[in-house]
N, C-alpha and C positions, 0 to 999 in steps of 0.2 A: 504494499497498500504506500510506500514511500516513506517522506517524512512528514506528513501532515496529513489530517482527516481530510479525505475527501468529501462532498457533496453532491448529492442527486435527490427526487422526489417520488410520488408513487407515479404520477405518469399525467393525469388530466389538468389541464390549466385553462383559467378563463376565453371563453372564444370571444370575437371580436363580433359585435351585432350584426356588421356586415355579413358575415357568414351564417350567424346564427338565422337569419331572418329568410336566405334561401333556404338553411337544413330544415325550416320548421314548415316553408311551403311546401318543401317537396315528402315531406311525414305526412303532413295533413291532405295531401292531396290536392293542393292547389297549381294552378299554372305556374310553370317556374324556370329558367334558362337552364340548363344544362350546362351547357359552355360556359357560363357564369358560375356555376357553384364549381367548376373544376377549378376553374382560375381562382377564384376569391381562397379556394381550399390551396390550391397553391404556395398563394399569396403568402396566406397567413400561418401555413406550415415554416415557413422560409423566415419569417420575422419572429414569430415565437421561438424558434431556435436560435436564432442571432439575439434576442431577449435574454434568455437564458445562459449565454455566452458573456453575454457583458455585464451581470451582475456577478458571475464567476462560479455557478452551478458547474460542475466538471462530467456528471452523466447527464445527459438534457434526453427530451422525449419530443414526438409531435404534439404534446397536448392531449392526446386522442380526439384531433378536432374531426374526426372522419366519420364518428360513430357518435351516435346520441343514447348510446349506454354501454358501458365496458361488457355485460354480461351478453345483451339480448341482441346485440351487431350481429352474433353469429346466424341469428334467422334470415340474414340477408345473404349469407356465403354457403349456408350447408343446405340439403335439403330435408323435409322431413317436418318443417314446423308450419304451423296454421293454427287457426280458430284464435280461441282466446282463454289463457289460463287461469290457474285458482288465484284468489286474494287473500295473502296472509300478510299480516302485519307484525313485526317484532311481539314477544312477550312484555315487556317493559311498556310499551305503548299500550297495549294492551290493558294492563293492568292499570295505567293512569290514564283513561278513557278521556277524562276531561282535560287533559293535554294534549292528546292528539287532536281532540276537536278543537281546541285553540288554534295548532299547528294550522288545519286547515283554514280557519277564518283568516288566520295572518299571510296567509300563503308561502307556510312555511313548507319543509319538506317532511313528509310522512310515508317512509320506504314502504312500499309492498314490490311481491315479487307477481308482477300483473304482465309476465311475456306473453307468447304464443304457447301451445303447448306442442309436445311431438306428436306427430300423426301418422308418421311412415318411417321408414327406413334413414336413417342418418348418414350424407356424403356428403364430399364437397359439388357444390352447385354451381357457384361462380367466384372466380378467384380475380375480378376485375377489380373489385376494390381494394382486395390486399395489394396488388399489383403497385395502383395507385399510389396508397399508403409506403411501401417501399421506395416509387422513385422520388416521392414528394420529399420523403426524408432525407434521403441521398443527396438530393440537389440543396436542401438546407444546411444538411453538414458539411459537404463540399464548400459551400460558401465561408463558414467559419471556423472549420476543424476543432472540436471542441475534444477533452480529452477521451470521452467516448459517448455512444449514445444507445437507447434501447429503445424498444418499442413493445406494447401490450398485448398478449392476448390472453382469453379468458380459459381458466382452468375447465377439465368437464365436470368437476363437480358444484363450480358454481353455475353454468348451464343449467344443470338438472335442477337447480333451485329456485331460476327463474323461467324455466321451460318445464311445465310438468310433463311427466310420460305416461303416453295413452297409448303407447303403440307395442314397445317392447314388453318381454315378459317377466321381466322385475328389474329393479333398479340397477341392480349390477350390470345384467346386460345393457342397459341404456348409457351407463357411464364407461364402457367398455366401446363402445360405437361410437359415442361423443369423444371420446380420446383418441381414436384413431381415424374419426373425422377431420380433429382437429390436428394432429400430427403434420401435415403438409404444410397449414399456417406456421407451426412453431419451426418447423425446418427451412421454410423460405426468410423468415426471418433472420436465422442464424444464417444462411447463406448470404445474404446480402451486405453482412459485417455488421450486423448491430447485436445487442444483448438483448436475449428474448426475457420479456419480464412476464410471471405467470401469475392472475389476479385470481386469488384463492380466496375470499371469504367465507367461502363453505368452511375451511376448516377449522372458524372459530365463528363468524355472524351464526353460521346454518343451525348452531346449538340453540339460539333463542329465536329463529326464525321458521324454521320447519321441525324442530327435533324437542319443542318446549316443553310439549306433554310426555317428554321420553325419558329414562333414565340416562344417566351421563355415562354408564357404559353402552347402552346401543349409539348413542352421538360416536364416541369412540371408536367403533367398531366402523363406521362409516367414514372417519379420518384416514382410517386405516386403509378401507376399500379405496377411498377417494384419492390418498399418495401412489398408491399401489398403481392406479389407473394411469396418474400423472406418470409417473417416474416409465411407465412403460411407452407413454408417447414421445418420452425424451429421450429414449434408447438410442439413439443416432446421434445425440446433441451432448457435448462435454459440460458437466456438472458447471465449469467456471465462466461460461457463456450466457448462464443463466440466471435469474432472481425470481423469488417467488415471493407474493404482497400478502400478508396475513391480515386480516381487519375484521372487527367487530361489528361494524354495519357504518358508513358514513353518515352519520344524523345527528344533530343535538338533542338528545333525550337523557333520561334516566341511566338508561346500559345496567340497571341492578340486576338484570339476567344473564349478563356478560358471564361465559364460563371462563374462569380462570386461566392465564398462559402456562403456570405449571401443571394443569391438567390435560391440556393440548400438547405440549412442548415436545416428548418422544416420539409421537405420530408426526408431528410438522417437520420435527428435523430428522427423520426419514428421506423429509423428499427430497430428490437430485439437488436442484439447484443451489450454489453455492452462498448467494446473497440472500440473506432473509430479513424480509423489510417488514417492520412490525411498530404497534403504536406505542409510543414512547411519553407521549406529550400531555394527553388528554387524561382529565382528573380520576376516569376510570382504571386507567393501567400505565398511570404515570410512574407508579413504585413498582413494575412487574421488573426492571433492572437485575433488582435482588433475585429473581428467580434462577438467573446462571449463575449465580454464588453456590447452589446446591444441583442444579442442572448443567453438566459439561457440556457446554458445545464444543461439535466435533472438530477438529484441526482442520479440516477444509472448508468452513462455514466464517462467513460473516456476519456480521449484526449490521443490519442498517435501521436503527430506530427510527421513529419519529419524533423531531426535537421540536416541529411548530404544529399547533394543533389546526387540524383541516375544517373545522366546526366555528371556531370562534374569531370574531373581528378583533381581538385585543392582537397587537404586536411584539411578540415575545422579545425581551431582551437581549440582546447578545450576550450577555454574563449568565442569563438562565441557561440559555441553548448551550454554550461553552460546559456551565455545570451538568447538563443533562449527557454530555457525552463524555465526561471526563468520568460519571457514575458508570457507566457502561464499559469504556476503558480498563476501569480499576478492576473489573470481573473476567473481562473476556481478553483483554490488553489490547494496545491503542494500535496495532497492527491488524485488527479485526475489527473495527468500528467506523463507519461512514454514516454520515450526516444526513438524513433523511426528513419527510413530511409525516404524518400520522396514515393519512390517505392523499387522495385527490380533491381537488378545488373546483371540479366541474364535471361530479359524476354523471351526471344526468344534464344532458347539453340545455342549457338556459337557465340553470336552476341552482346557481352558485349559493352556499351558506355565506361564504366569506366573497365581501363584493371586490369586484377586479382588482382596483386600484390598491387595495390593503395586502390582497393576496402576494403582489410582487413586493411589498415593501417587509412582508413576512419571511419570503424568500432572501429578500438580502439580508435580515439578520441572522437567518441559519447561516449565511457563508461565513458573515463578520463573526458568526461566533463560535462556526468551527476551526477559524483563524486563531482566536483567542485559546481555544482549548488545543490545539495544534503548538501554541506558543509556552502553552505551558507544559507539555508532553515532549516536545523537542527542543528546550531551549535554548540548547547552542545553534541550531539552526535558525531561529527566530532572531539570535544576536548576530548571528553573521554574515 
């Protein structure tokens, strides 16, 4: 990792209004100019890559600009999906129903898994959007030469959360089919020269989202199954070229039903990716750096804790960011920590919890906090 803590984020970033308008017209079936959308997407990706580099982020993304949602986008790229799926809400928002109703009234985010259903065989349908993503990202990276770049892709498990199985004889068979169908996308991202980030909130959020009425043991069995399916889909990809994002749900809520990290850590650490992005800034999980005092981080893994929250408009002080990084470094070693964010900042297009202007100030604070932590971890380098 060198002599400083590197910086990255989870993936999604605020989209410009000019792009959002065209995306919404397309999504809602209104007349839109496809050529204008392609042009605007290309320009927006170039701009967001440049801006990340300008503020000092080392590993950058395309902001997930082409995807309306990090999980349901697969319905456009794979066969077998249609209709309308189940409507679930997290256990914490079901418990605090008055708060949920308040969120609806004020236009806040109430997460539900309302994607399509799996109604037929899952296979690659159309790789056009993926090719466009790769081309746009290549152009953006070529212009500014960041330290590194990554692109996001949905895990097999999170696809099953948002798109209910109505076709395969079992959930196991469904997830295996999704894993094999996603494999070409995973491998194409690597072949294009980028790191692959697997977005896998199924390994944490799945507990209070779809397993809320089941015992922990049932959920942990599902974690093991999902990790095994993912690892099989990644069989042709080196571990050091992959990242995995662990998430309990990117929404402002009580989160009192979140399963503790220590209960799922063993299963998560069996996943192939080297880089593990996890929540480390919000009030429900900010203390869990201490988990790694008792849970040994495998020698081939790197932690990327969130050191800025993705649901709060507070701009974290750089010294707080540094303190968070130093805590992780104290238990796993300075060479195995990278600075990240709790989650994305535009998980669903057009519905940012954090105001776009504040997002960039938070990211700047993350970069400065990593610099301050690095100065303490490598004082001779900072002085010299």
